[in-house]
Each structure stands twice: as C-alpha cells, then as structure tokens.
C-alpha positions in Angstrom: -4.6 -7.3 -8.8 -6.3 -10.7 -8.7 -9.5 -11.1 -10.7 -12.6 -11.7 -8.6 -14.7 -14.8 -9.4 -18.4 -14.1 -10.1 -19.3 -15.4 -6.7 -16.8 -12.9 -5.0 -18.2 -10.0 -7.2 -21.6 -10.9 -6.2 -20.6 -10.8 -2.5 -18.9 -7.4 -2.9 -21.9 -5.9 -4.6 -24.3 -7.3 -1.9 -22.1 -5.8 0.9 -22.1 -2.4 -0.9 -25.8 -2.1 -1.0 -26.9 0.9 1.0 -29.2 -0.7 3.6 -29.5 -1.8 6.4 -26.6 0.4 7.4 -26.1 -1.2 10.7 -26.1 -4.9 9.4 -23.0 -6.6 10.8 -20.9 -8.0 7.9 -17.9 -9.1 9.7 -16.6 -9.7 13.2 -13.1 -10.4 14.3 -10.2 -9.0 16.3 -12.5 -7.4 18.8 -14.0 -5.4 16.0 -17.4 -5.3 14.3 -17.6 -4.2 10.7 -21.0 -3.0 9.7 -22.4 -2.4 6.1 -21.9 1.4 6.8 -18.2 0.7 7.3 -17.9 -1.3 4.1 -19.6 1.3 2.1 -16.6 3.7 2.9 -14.7 1.4 0.5 -16.8 2.7 -2.3 -15.4 5.1 -5.0 -15.0 8.7 -3.7 -15.8 7.8 -0.1 -13.4 8.4 2.7 -12.6 5.1 4.3 -13.3 4.9 7.9 -11.1 3.9 11.0 -13.0 0.6 11.5 -12.0 -0.7 8.1 -8.4 0.3 8.5 -8.3 -1.3 12.0 -9.8 -4.5 10.8 -7.3 -4.7 7.7 -4.4 -3.9 10.2 -5.5 -6.6 12.4 -5.8 -9.1 9.6 -2.1 -8.2 8.7 -1.0 -8.9 12.3 -2.9 -12.1 12.4 -1.5 -13.3 9.1 2.0 -12.6 10.3 1.7 -15.0 13.3 2.6 -17.9 11.0 4.9 -16.0 8.6 8.4 -15.0 8.4 7.9 -11.5 9.9 6.4 -10.6 13.1 4.1 -7.5 12.6 2.3 -5.4 15.2 0.0 -2.6 14.2 -1.3 0.1 16.3 -4.9 1.2 15.8 -5.9 4.3 14.2 -6.3 6.2 17.4 -2.8 5.6 18.6 -1.0 8.5 16.8 -3.8 11.0 17.8 -3.4 10.0 21.4 0.5 10.1 21.2 0.1 13.7 19.9 -2.2 14.6 22.7 -0.9 12.7 25.7 2.5 11.5 24.8 4.0 8.2 25.9 2.5 8.5 29.4 -1.0 8.4 28.0 -0.3 5.2 26.0 1.5 3.1 28.6 -1.4 0.7 29.1 -1.8 0.2 25.4 1.4 -1.8 25.3 1.6 -3.1 28.8 1.3 -6.7 27.7 3.2 -6.2 24.4 6.9 -6.0 23.8 7.1 -3.8 20.7 10.8 -4.6 20.4 10.2 -8.2 19.9 8.5 -7.5 16.5 10.2 -7.1 13.1 7.8 -4.4 12.0 5.3 -2.0 13.7 2.7 -0.3 11.5 1.3 3.1 12.6 -1.6 4.4 10.7 -1.7 8.2 10.9 -4.7 10.5 10.4 -3.7 14.2 10.2 -5.8 17.1 8.7 -8.3 14.5 7.2 -5.5 12.7 5.5 -4.5 9.0 6.2 -0.7 7.8 5.7 1.3 5.1 7.2 4.5 5.1 9.4 6.5 1.8 9.4 9.0 1.0 12.2 11.3 -1.6 10.9 13.4 -2.9 13.8 15.3 -5.3 11.3 16.6 -2.4 9.2 16.6 0.3 12.0 14.4 2.5 10.1 11.3 4.6 10.5 9.6 5.4 7.2 6.7 7.4 6.2 4.4 6.4 3.3 2.2 9.2 2.0 0.1 8.9 -1.1 -0.1 12.7 -1.3 3.6 13.1 -1.1 5.8 14.5 1.7 3.5 17.4 2.8 2.2 15.8 5.9 5.6 14.6 7.0 6.4 18.0 8.2 4.1 17.4 11.0 7.1 15.8 13.0 5.5 12.4 12.8 8.9 10.7 12.8 10.1 12.7 15.7 7.2 11.9 17.8 7.4 8.2 17.0 11.1 8.2 17.8 10.4 10.0 21.2 7.7 7.4 21.9 9.9 4.4 21.1 12.7 5.9 23.3 10.3 6.3 26.2 9.0 2.8 25.6 12.3 1.4 25.6 13.2 3.1 28.8 10.1 2.0 30.4 10.2 -1.8 29.3 13.9 -2.4 28.8 15.4 0.1 31.2 17.6 1.5 28.5 17.3 3.9 25.6 17.8 3.1 21.9 21.1 3.8 20.1 19.7 5.9 17.2 23.2 6.3 15.5 22.4 3.7 12.9 18.8 4.4 12.3 17.4 5.8 9.1 14.4 8.2 9.1 12.9 8.6 5.8 9.8 9.9 3.9 9.5 7.3 1.1 9.5 8.9 -2.4 8.6 6.0 -4.5 5.0 5.6 -3.3 1.8 5.2 -5.5 0.0 8.6 -5.5 -3.6 8.9 -5.0 -5.5 10.7 -8.0 -8.2 12.1 -5.9 -9.0 13.7 -2.5 -10.6 10.6 -1.0 -8.4 7.5 -1.6 -5.7 8.1 1.0 -7.1 5.5 3.3 -6.8 2.9 0.7 -3.1 3.6 0.4 -2.6 3.3 4.2 
C-alpha cells in the first residue's frame, strides 16, 4: 500500500476522532458521509453500508474515463433481490442498460457478512469473492444473480442470455480476513 504523507495521516486521525458523530466529512454521488460512518473504518469495527456505497460510487465515477465501464449496485440491491425478485428492482435500472457495462459489482450482505459478486460481461463470468471462504456462496447468490440478469435481459432487450459459455465461480485465491470484522474492507 502507498505511504501516507504526514498531512494525509493528520487528516485520517482527525476524521477518526469520536465527535461530533454527525459531522459531515464528505458529500458526493448523492451520498453524505458522516464522522460516524468513517469511524466504521477503524480497527475491529464493522464497516457500514454508507462507506461501501460511497467507495463503489467512486469506482463507477473513475471508470467513466477509463478503459473499463463499471457499474455498481448499492448495498441494498441484493437484499431487495432476495426479498422481491426482479419485479421489485425494475425501477432501479430503468435508466441504465446493465449490458452496456464491462463489469457490474454487487456488494452482498448475508448473515452479518459482506462479500462481492462481480458480473464480467467481457469474460461471460459471474464470480464471488469472499474473504471468509466459500461458506456464504451456498446461499445461491450466483443463481439469484443469474435469474435477475435473465429477467433484466428479457425486460430490456426482449431476449434472454445464452448462458452456455458463461462461467460461475467462487474465487479461491482471495485474501482472507483474520478477524470477524474486516469483511467489509475486502468487499
């Protein structure tokens, strides 16, 4: 990892001071990040959805001028998909053509654990990256995403997806967290 300058280190330390909790430290991507959110980045804290959503939005923003087009769902997407299926999510992508992106990132929160699904349209692959190993993959996440993408394709493009050449994997060579609280950082 890159070294932090003294000025950067001072900013980090100031942001991690415990009060005032509601102080706004960053705004962007229709999100507000407060000190309480930043404190979830401290050691042995569970990172919150605001921080993950802000970071995912930064990745999407940076991809706009890069070689890969990236889209990221917010942290509530997968929970809503599990609960309501594609029908409950139609308006989430009404102005977005997911199939025009190279990569779609899906942060997943199940059983108080974060992991990441990556839909790679260039490689015809859906991969799960889990810092706790494959245990959470048994929750049929890949199947749910596949069903969602099929419905989205039928809805938007009026035809399904030919899944014959697609790979569905749970990535094995993934850095593993060493405690019970860092999974959000790996997402």
